N, C-alpha and C positions, 0 to 999 in steps of 0.2 A: 319659210312660213307659207302656208297655203293661201291662195288668193280667193276672193269672193266668187261665187257662182256667176255665170254669164247667162244671157238669154238669147235664144235663136228661134227660128220657125222652120217648119218643113211641111211638105204635102205628101200624103201617101198615094197608093195606086188607085184609090177610089176618089181622090180629090179632097179628102178631109185635111183641114189645116191643124197643125200641132204647134203648140208653144212649148219650148224645151228650155228648162233651167238646169244648167250643168256645171260641173267643176272643170275649168278650162285646162287644167294640167292632168286630168285623168281620162275624160271621155274622148275617144277618137271618133266614134260614129254611132248612129242609132239606125237600126233596121226594123222594118215592120213586115210581118208575115201574116197573110190572110189566106183562108181557104176559099177556093173558087167553086162555083156550082158544078163544074166538071169533075170535082174531086181532087184536082191539082192544087198546088199552093203557089202564091205569088209573093215574092219578097222584094222590097224596095228600100233603098237607103234614103232616109228622110233628112238626115243631118250628117255632115262630115265636118269635124273641127277645122277651122281655118289655120290653127296652129298645126304644124306637121310633127312637132315634138313638144313635150312639156318644157316649160321654162323654169319651174320651181317644183319642189316636192309638193304633191297634192294634199298632204296631210293624212291623218288616219280616219277621217270621216268623209265618205263618198256619199253625196246626196244628189239625186236626180229627180226631176219632176217633169211629167208630160201632161199637157192639157189639150183637150180638143172640145171646145164649147159646142160645136155642131153635133157631137156624139154624146154630150153631157158626161164627159169622161175626165177624171183627174186621177193620175197614177203617180205615186211618189214612193221612192224607196231610199233608205239610208242604210249604209253598211259601215261599221266601224272595224277597221282592220289596217294592216300595213298595205299600202298600195301595190307593193311588189307581189303580193299574194292574190290579188283580185284582178282577173283579166277580163271577165265577162259576167254580166247579169242578164238573166232571161226572165221576163215578166209576161204572164198570160193574163189577159183581161177579156171578159165576156160581156157582151151587150145583153142585158136581161130582157130587152124588148124583142130580140130576134127569136122567132119560133124554133129554128134549127140551131141547136147549140154549136154545131161545127161551123156554121156560117157566121155566127156572132163572136167567134173567138179571134182575138188579135194577139199576136206574140210580138213583144218588143225585145230586141237584142241590143243591149248596151255594151259596146266593146270599148275597153280601156286601151291606153297606149301600150300597156304591158311592160314587163321587166326589161325588154330589149331597147326601149325608147331611151333617147339621150336628152339630157338637160342642155340647153344652149349654154355655152361657156365651159361645159364639160366637167369641171371638178367641183368638189364640195362634199358635204356629208351624205349625199344621196347616191351612194355607190351603186345601188341596184339600177339607177337610172342611167348610169354612164358605162354600162357593160357593152 
């Protein structure tokens, strides 16, 4: 049985605070990618799950919410699928107040534990988690 979502916080490369609501047995990490004035990109991991492996099956509904009050931003996504088929979610958000659309674009990469992750205890009905 899937467990309730957990809450965490993280800070990106520009110092913006994020509140993260995540499924503890699916989400491994969250990365933020921003464009720089030089034309290059900067990527920073703002959250890494303190669990190194899932403890139970995450269920068939993966729901993640990212909030940054300083940027007036709320991004939420829900995906209904078997967790062994979903490894990564990429979300693009654009700040409508930024004149240059490239500079206002933020990409969030939500990385799941993936099918190679192991459930602690190792056996049970979640074969894809114990490969």
